[in-house]
N, C-alpha and C positions, 0 to 999 in steps of 0.2 A: 782188728782189720781182717784177720783170717776168717772170722765169722761172715763178714760181708762178702768176701771173695767167694766163699763156699756157697752162700745164698744166691749170689748172682749167677754162678755156674748152674745151680739147680734150676733157677727160674728160666734161664736161657734154654735149658734142655727141654722144658715144658712147652715152650713156644718157639718152634723152629722158624728160621727166617724164610726159608723157601716153602712156598705153598703151591698146591696143585688144585687149580680151580677150572671147572668146565663151564661153558656158557649156559645160561638159563634157557631151558627148553621145557615144553609141556608135552607129555605123552598121553595120547588118547587111545584106549582100547575099545573095541566094539565087535559085534558079530554081524555077519551078513544075514539076509533073509533065509539062507540055507543053513545057518548055524556055524559058519566058518569064521574063525577069529581073524581080526584085522587090526592094524595099528596105524596111527598118524602122529607125526612129530610137528610141533609148532615152535618156531624160532621166536623167543621172547626178547631178543636183543636187537641191536642195530648193526650187528656183524653178519657177514656172510659166513655160513658154516659148512664144513665138510662133514657129511653124515653117512652112516650106514645102518641098516637093519639086518640083523643076522637071524636066520632060523634054520635049524637042522644043518649047520655047517656051511650054509650058503649066505653070502653077503650081497646085499643090494646097495650099492654106493650111489650117492647123489649129493648135489649142492642145494643148500637151503638158504634162500635169500632173506634179508632182514624182515622181521615181523610178519612172516608168511608161514603157511602150513604146507606140509608135504602132501602128496597124493596118498590115498589109502593103500597100504601094502597088505595083501591078503595071503594067508597060509594056503597051502595047496589042498588040504582036506581037513576034516573035522577032528582028527586026532590031536591036533595042536591047539593049545589054549593060550591065554595071554602071557603065561610064564615062559612060553617057548620062544618069544621074541627077545632079541638082545639089541636095543637101540644104543647108538653112540653118536655124539656130535662134538666137534671142536672147531676152533677158528680156522678158516681156510689158509690164513697166513702161515700157520704151523704145518700145514699139509698141502703144499702146492701140487702134489701128484693127483689130487682130486679135481683139478681144473678140467680134465678131460671128461668128467661126468656132468658138466654143466649142460642143462637142457635148454 
């Protein structure tokens, strides 16, 4: 009996009950005709998402509607590349403070 109890404790430790999942989004990186990096986020869910794109410490916050793409967000000069962007999105119901960014 002690073997089974120990085994159950070990297995339950490998598979925690609380999970952290973010909505499915697609990130598209591109360059403008002038060679400046830009990014676009596509919402692949039926949820309204609160999102931001950060670059060089500045966050551009916005709302992304279901199954839609954001506008292109462009870096200010060519010293930034695709790794300089930090995109993030989560369900608007968890972040109601983003309602003011609805366009």
